[in-house]
C-alpha positions as CSV (number, residue, x, y, z in Angstrom):
1,G,-23.0,-6.6,-12.5
2,G,-20.0,-4.3,-13.1
3,I,-16.7,-4.9,-14.6
4,H,-14.5,-7.1,-12.5
5,L,-10.7,-7.3,-12.6
6,R,-9.9,-11.0,-12.8
7,M,-6.4,-12.4,-13.1
8,A,-5.3,-14.8,-15.8
9,S,-4.7,-18.4,-14.8
10,R,-2.1,-18.5,-12.1
11,K,0.8,-21.0,-12.1
12,P,2.9,-21.7,-9.1
13,L,6.0,-19.6,-9.1
14,S,9.4,-21.3,-9.4
15,R,11.1,-22.6,-6.3
16,R,13.3,-20.1,-4.5
17,G,16.8,-21.1,-3.7
18,S,20.1,-19.6,-2.8
19,V,20.1,-17.4,-5.9
20,H,16.9,-15.7,-4.8
21,L,18.2,-15.3,-1.3
22,R,21.2,-13.4,-2.8
23,K,18.8,-11.2,-4.6
24,K,17.0,-10.4,-1.4
25,R,20.3,-9.6,0.4
26,L,21.5,-7.3,-2.4
27,L,18.2,-5.5,-2.8
28,H,17.7,-4.8,0.9
29,K,21.3,-4.4,2.1
30,D,21.1,-0.8,1.1
31,P,17.7,-0.1,-0.5
32,K,18.3,3.6,-0.9
33,A,21.5,3.1,-2.8
34,F,20.0,0.3,-4.8
35,V,17.1,2.5,-6.1
36,Q,19.5,5.1,-7.3
37,D,21.4,2.5,-9.4
38,S,18.6,1.3,-11.6
39,T,21.0,-0.3,-14.1
40,T,21.7,-3.2,-11.7
41,S,19.8,-6.3,-13.1
42,I,19.1,-8.8,-10.4
43,V,15.4,-9.4,-10.8
44,S,13.7,-12.3,-12.4
45,T,10.7,-12.0,-14.7
46,P,7.4,-12.8,-12.8
47,T,5.8,-15.9,-14.1
48,T,2.2,-14.7,-13.3
49,I,0.6,-13.0,-16.3
50,L,-1.7,-10.1,-15.2
51,K,-4.2,-8.1,-17.1
52,P,-3.4,-4.4,-17.5
53,P,-5.3,-1.9,-15.3
54,L,-8.9,-1.1,-16.4
55,H,-7.9,2.5,-17.3
56,V,-5.4,1.1,-19.9
57,Q,-8.1,-1.0,-21.5
58,H,-11.1,1.4,-21.3
59,S,-11.1,5.0,-22.3
60,G,-14.1,5.7,-20.0
61,A,-12.1,4.3,-17.1
62,R,-9.2,6.6,-18.0
63,L,-11.5,9.6,-18.0
64,T,-13.0,8.5,-14.7
65,L,-9.5,8.1,-13.2
66,L,-8.2,11.5,-14.3
67,S,-11.4,13.3,-13.2
68,T,-11.3,11.7,-9.8
69,G,-7.6,12.5,-9.4
70,C,-8.3,16.1,-10.2
71,L,-11.1,16.3,-7.7
72,L,-9.0,14.7,-5.0
73,K,-6.2,17.2,-5.7
74,L,-8.7,20.0,-5.3
75,L,-9.9,18.6,-2.0
76,I,-6.7,19.1,-0.1
77,G,-4.6,21.0,-2.6
78,V,-7.0,23.9,-3.2
79,A,-9.9,23.8,-0.7
80,N,-7.3,23.0,2.0
81,T,-3.5,23.4,2.2
82,V,-1.1,20.5,1.6
83,E,2.6,20.3,2.2
84,I,4.6,17.3,1.2
85,H,7.8,16.7,3.1
86,H,10.7,14.7,1.5
87,A,8.8,14.4,-1.8
88,H,12.0,13.4,-3.6
89,R,12.1,10.1,-1.7
90,L,8.8,9.0,-3.3
91,K,9.8,10.3,-6.7
92,N,13.0,8.4,-6.6
93,V,11.5,5.0,-5.8
94,V,8.6,5.5,-8.3
95,E,10.8,6.5,-11.2
96,N,14.2,5.0,-10.6
97,R,13.7,1.5,-9.1
98,P,14.8,-1.4,-11.3
99,P,12.2,-3.1,-13.6
100,G,10.5,-6.0,-11.8
101,V,11.0,-4.5,-8.3
102,G,7.6,-3.7,-6.7
103,L,6.9,-0.6,-4.7
104,F,4.9,-1.1,-1.5
105,T,3.9,2.2,0.1
106,V,2.0,2.0,3.5
107,S,0.4,4.8,5.4
108,N,-1.8,5.6,8.4
109,H,-5.5,5.7,7.9
110,A,-7.2,8.7,9.3
111,S,-10.4,9.2,7.2
112,M,-12.5,8.0,4.4
113,A,-11.0,10.8,2.3
114,D,-7.5,9.3,2.5
115,P,-7.4,8.5,-1.2
116,A,-6.8,12.3,-1.6
117,I,-3.4,11.7,0.0
118,I,-2.5,9.3,-2.8
119,A,-3.7,11.8,-5.4
120,N,-1.5,14.5,-3.9
121,M,1.7,12.8,-2.8
122,Y,3.0,12.2,-6.3
123,D,2.9,14.5,-9.3
124,W,1.1,12.2,-11.8
125,S,-0.1,15.1,-13.9
126,Q,3.3,15.2,-15.7
127,D,2.4,12.0,-17.5
128,L,-1.4,11.5,-18.1
129,S,-0.8,8.0,-19.4
130,C,-0.5,7.1,-15.7
131,P,1.9,4.2,-16.1
132,Q,2.2,3.7,-12.3
133,W,-0.2,6.1,-10.6
134,P,-2.4,5.5,-8.9
135,P,-1.1,2.5,-6.9
136,W,-3.1,-0.6,-6.5
137,T,-5.1,-0.5,-3.3
138,L,-7.5,-2.7,-1.4
139,C,-11.2,-1.9,-0.7
140,T,-13.8,-3.9,1.1
141,D,-15.6,-6.1,-1.4
142,T,-19.1,-4.9,-0.2
143,F,-18.6,-1.7,-2.1
144,F,-18.0,-3.6,-5.3
145,R,-21.5,-5.1,-5.0
146,V,-23.4,-1.8,-4.2
147,H,-23.9,-0.8,-7.9
148,P,-22.2,-1.5,-11.2
149,L,-21.2,2.2,-11.6
150,L,-19.5,2.2,-8.2
151,S,-17.7,-1.0,-9.1
152,F,-16.5,0.5,-12.3
153,W,-15.3,3.7,-10.5
154,L,-13.3,1.6,-8.0
155,E,-11.7,-0.5,-10.6
156,A,-10.9,2.5,-12.7
157,G,-8.9,3.7,-9.7
158,K,-7.1,0.4,-9.4
159,A,-8.9,-0.7,-6.2
160,M,-9.0,-4.4,-5.6
161,P,-11.6,-6.1,-3.4
162,I,-10.8,-7.6,0.0
163,T,-13.1,-9.5,2.3
164,R,-13.0,-8.1,5.8
165,A,-13.3,-10.6,8.7
166,S,-13.0,-13.4,6.1
167,P,-12.7,-16.9,7.7
168,K,-9.9,-17.5,5.2
169,G,-8.0,-14.5,6.7
170,L,-4.7,-13.9,5.1
171,K,-5.2,-17.0,2.8
172,Q,-8.0,-15.4,0.8
173,E,-7.7,-15.2,-3.0
174,Y,-8.3,-11.4,-3.1
175,L,-5.1,-10.8,-1.1
176,R,-3.1,-13.1,-3.3
177,D,-4.3,-11.1,-6.3
178,F,-2.9,-8.0,-4.7
179,R,0.4,-9.9,-4.0
180,D,0.6,-10.8,-7.7
181,R,0.6,-7.1,-8.6
182,L,3.3,-6.4,-6.1
183,N,5.3,-9.4,-7.3
184,A,5.0,-8.2,-10.9
185,G,6.9,-5.0,-10.0
186,E,4.0,-2.7,-9.7
187,W,3.2,0.0,-7.1
188,C,0.8,-1.1,-4.4
189,H,-0.5,0.9,-1.4
190,L,-1.9,-0.5,1.9
191,Y,-3.3,0.9,5.1
192,P,-1.8,-1.6,7.6
193,E,-3.9,-0.6,10.5
194,G,-6.9,-2.1,8.7
195,K,-9.3,0.6,9.9
196,I,-9.6,4.3,10.4
197,T,-7.8,5.6,13.5
198,Q,-8.0,9.3,14.4
199,P,-6.0,11.0,17.2
200,W,-9.0,11.1,19.7
201,R,-8.8,7.4,20.1
202,F,-5.4,7.5,21.8
203,P,-4.4,8.9,25.3
204,E,-2.5,12.2,25.2
205,G,1.2,11.8,24.7
206,Q,1.0,8.4,23.1
207,S,1.4,7.3,19.5
208,R,-1.6,8.0,17.3
209,L,-0.9,4.8,15.2
210,G,-2.9,1.7,15.7
211,K,-1.5,-1.8,15.6
212,F,-0.2,-3.0,12.2
213,L,-1.7,-6.2,10.9
214,P,0.6,-9.1,9.7
215,G,-0.5,-8.7,6.1
216,I,2.6,-6.6,5.3
217,G,4.9,-9.4,6.3
218,K,3.0,-12.1,4.4
219,L,2.9,-10.0,1.2
220,V,6.6,-9.1,1.1
221,T,7.8,-12.6,2.0
222,N,5.7,-14.1,-0.8
223,C,7.2,-12.1,-3.6
224,E,9.9,-13.6,-5.8
225,T,11.8,-10.3,-5.6
226,P,11.1,-8.4,-2.4
227,P,9.6,-5.0,-3.0
228,L,10.8,-1.7,-1.6
229,V,8.6,-0.8,1.4
230,V,8.2,2.9,1.9
231,P,6.3,4.3,4.9
232,I,4.1,7.5,4.6
233,Y,2.6,9.4,7.5
234,H,0.0,12.2,7.0
235,K,-1.4,14.6,9.6
236,G,-4.5,16.7,9.2
237,M,-7.0,14.4,7.4
238,H,-8.8,13.9,10.7
239,D,-9.6,17.6,10.6
240,I,-11.1,17.4,7.1
241,L,-13.4,14.5,7.9
242,P,-13.6,14.4,11.8
243,E,-15.3,11.6,13.6
244,I,-17.9,11.8,16.3
245,V,-15.9,11.2,19.5
246,G,-17.1,8.1,21.4
247,D,-15.8,4.8,22.8
248,P,-12.3,4.4,21.4
249,R,-12.9,0.6,21.2
250,M,-15.9,1.0,18.8
251,P,-16.2,2.1,15.2
252,A,-17.1,5.8,14.8
253,K,-19.0,7.7,12.2
254,P,-17.8,11.0,10.6
255,K,-19.6,14.2,11.9
256,S,-20.4,15.0,8.3
257,L,-19.7,13.5,4.8
258,I,-19.0,17.0,3.6
259,P,-15.2,17.6,3.8
260,Q,-14.1,20.6,5.8
261,I,-12.1,23.4,4.1
262,G,-9.3,25.7,5.2
263,K,-7.4,22.9,7.0
264,K,-3.7,22.0,6.8
265,V,-2.5,18.5,5.7
266,D,1.2,17.5,6.0
267,I,2.5,14.4,4.2
268,Y,5.8,12.9,5.3
269,I,7.6,10.4,3.0
270,G,10.0,7.9,4.5
271,E,13.0,6.1,3.2
272,P,12.7,2.4,2.1
273,V,12.6,0.2,5.3
274,E,15.5,-2.2,5.8
275,I,14.1,-5.7,6.3
276,S,16.6,-8.0,4.7
277,D,17.5,-9.7,7.9
278,L,13.8,-10.5,8.6
279,L,13.3,-11.7,5.0
280,E,16.2,-14.2,5.4
281,E,14.8,-15.4,8.7
282,A,11.4,-15.9,7.2
283,D,13.0,-18.0,4.3
284,Q,15.1,-20.3,6.5
285,S,12.2,-22.7,7.3
286,S,10.6,-22.6,3.8
287,E,13.3,-22.0,1.2
288,D,12.1,-24.9,-0.9
289,V,8.4,-24.1,-0.8
290,N,7.0,-22.5,-3.9
291,S,4.9,-19.4,-3.6
292,L,1.5,-20.9,-4.0
293,E,2.2,-23.6,-1.3
294,R,3.5,-21.0,1.0
295,W,0.4,-18.8,0.6
296,Q,-1.9,-21.7,1.6
297,H,0.3,-22.9,4.4
298,E,0.5,-20.8,7.6
299,T,2.0,-21.7,10.9
300,R,2.3,-19.9,14.2
301,D,6.0,-19.3,13.4
302,D,5.1,-17.7,10.1
303,L,2.7,-15.3,11.8
304,K,5.4,-14.3,14.3
305,K,7.8,-13.6,11.5
306,W,5.2,-11.5,9.5
307,L,4.4,-9.5,12.7
308,K,8.1,-8.8,13.1
309,I,8.2,-7.2,9.6
310,S,5.0,-5.3,10.2
311,S,6.4,-4.1,13.5
312,R,9.6,-2.8,11.9
313,V,7.6,-0.9,9.3
314,R,5.5,0.6,12.1
315,D,8.6,1.7,13.8
316,A,9.7,3.5,10.6
317,M,6.3,5.2,10.4
318,R,6.5,6.1,14.1
319,D,9.6,8.1,13.3
320,L,7.7,10.0,10.7
321,E,4.8,10.5,13.1
322,E,7.2,12.0,15.7
323,E,8.6,14.4,13.0
324,A,5.1,15.4,12.0
325,W,3.9,16.3,15.4
326,A,7.1,17.9,16.5
327,N,6.5,20.4,13.8
328,N,3.0,21.1,15.0
């Protein structure tokens, strides 16, 4: 049951050669300057045809999306206090990046209420047609099978299913669908830790970020035109939905599903991460391999290169983390 987002027939993308490598170098040599000059035309038109988001096709989905967005804004914008640091950075890449260039925001994952961060970090209320907001996100596919209404609600919010602990791993079709959105120049958001990690899980004085999975690296290296990767760090969501403290190695449940009020949430927006050198390194061994073949073919060297990209993005988020806790 439920309405399911399915992609149109997918054709292998064109082979990437030296021209595409020059595009990568130009885009990521100075991503901040590049975003500001949106008149530069270096992007190719994606060959994958995608259906529009559900809220564009269905008025009920649009109403569901806007109602949910308002409720999430109330959660941390009214019932709690939210402060957004460097908000102009996100506004710039959302509104001024060239057509066809995807936006890939990544953030830490501190609670089940983290979608409220997405609802508050960008002022979507100025344009209720929601051309970009909310970003596409991934959600475990089990929730899509609970009830048709829940499936409809998730799809209205541009959530896409992902199978956790899938034997196909990074090869699964769901993740490739997500890549297609990013490759088409749309805004996508990911929690690269792959699970909720609250501060109590880490020893005092150490980073409160978990390990980043290699999916970031695979997604960006399989785009025709590399997206802008923007890190976002938030502090305080662990106070709104705190977990029961236990064994740090094991999953934990929230103390209550009722959000706390009167708490403070800080959101820190980073600059686009410089990854051009890593993208060129990833291309050297597979320059003549088309996108679909690359997706299905993984080697140990590929995994190492993807992890390098994920590690650099984590380092950028680590800088935001240090800024956030220094202002504690």
